N, C-alpha and C positions, 0 to 999 in steps of 0.2 A: 463815120459810117458804121464802124464796128459796134458802137453803142446802140445805134438805131436798129441794127440787125439783131442784137441781143434783146432789145425791147420787143421787137416783132416776134421773136421766138418765144419769149415769155408769155405773149398773148395767145399763143396756140393752146387750145383746150382739147381735152380728151374727146369731147362730143364730136369735134370736127375731124378726128382721126380714127375713130373706132369703126368697126364693121358692125352694123346692127344685127341683133340676133334674128336669124331667119326662122329658127325653131327653138322651142323649149320642150322639155319633157316634164310631165307631172310625176311627182313622187309616187311610186308603186306601179308605174307603167312597165310593160315587159321589155326585157333587154333587146329582143328582136326589133322593137320599134326604134331604139337607139341605133342599132346597127343599120337598119334601113335608112333612117334620116341621114346618118353619116355618109353612107354610100351615095345616096341621092344628091346630097348638097356638097359632097366632097369636103365635109367638115371633120375636124379632128377633136372638136370639143363642143359639147352641148350642155347648156345649163339645165339643171333639174330644180323645179320649183315646188314649194309646199302648197297646202290647200289655200293659203292666203295670197299666193302669187309671189312670195318672197323666195329668194335663192336658198336652196337647201344644199346644193352641191353641184358638182360638174361631173359628167361622164365623158371620158376621153377614149379615143381609139387606143391609146397606150394602155389604159387601165383594163380595157376589155381583152386586148391581145395578151397582156401580162397574165391575167386570170386564166385565159385559154391555155397558154403554155404551161402554167403552174398545175392545172388540173387535167390536162389532156392525157389520157391513158392509152390503152391499146386501140381506142377508136379515134384518136387524133383530134384535130381541130374541129372537123365536121361533127364529131360526137359531142364535143363541148357545146357547139351551137344547138345541136338537137336536144341536149339535156338542159341547157340553161335558157333557151329561147323565151320561155314564159316566165322566168325569174324576174322579180322586181329590179328595176334599174338601180335602186338604192343600194343593193349589195355590191355594185360595181362603181359607184360614184365616189368621188373624192370630196371629203368635207373640209379639207384644208386648202383653201385657195385664197387668192389675193383679189380684193376689189378696190375700185376707185370711183369717185363721183364724176359725173359727166362734165362738171364745171372745173374740175382740177386742171391745172396747167401742166404743160409738158414737163416742167421741172419736177413734178411729183413722181413721174415715171422713172427718172434717172436712177434713184437708189434701188428701185425694183428690178429694172432690166440690167443694171450693171453689176449688181451684187451677187447674183446667183443665176443659174440656168432656168429662168422663168420664160416659158414660151407664150404665155398669154395672161392677160388680166381681165377680169370681168368688170364691166362698167354697170353700176347699179344706181337706182334713184334713191331718194331718202327713205323709202319704204323697203329697201333691199330688193326691189324688183329688177330683173336683168334687163338692160337696155342694149348692150353690145359687148363686144370683145375687142381688145386692143392688143396687138402683137408688136414686137420690135420692128417688123417690116412695115407696119402701118405708120410708125413714127418716122422711119427712114424715108418712106415715100413722101410724107408730108414735108419733111425737111428738104428733100430734093426739089419738091414743087416750089417751096418758099425760096430756095436758093436760086432757081431759074427765074422767078419773078423779080428778084432783087439785083440780078446782074445789070451792070451799067450799060 
């Protein structure tokens, strides 16, 4: 039975565990749009695409808050938003991110999520267009669902 369970887990692919991208930003769009999308969708990470639709980077709530704290002077965080609202999102995006193909198996995520504090991985197609985001909680949810189905 253990061997059958291991085979079932190996068949789990990223496409079946990811959360589809509800929104993407185009390179050059204003920071305020990223902030608005994050607030509206309760998202912590939004992919940024180039003119070909390929992933250029990701903008995260953490990168925006970090920039805000680093540069807020006498006018505080509200001043940061006022000053930077129209600035291109490119200046706040992270270009160092991990991607995985949608057909990758669950075992491909093991070294990514267990090796360091990675909170999310972008799922991209062969042309590097963003399809979704996968987090450790997505994997855990899928494993729990599988475990419930396999109970005797």
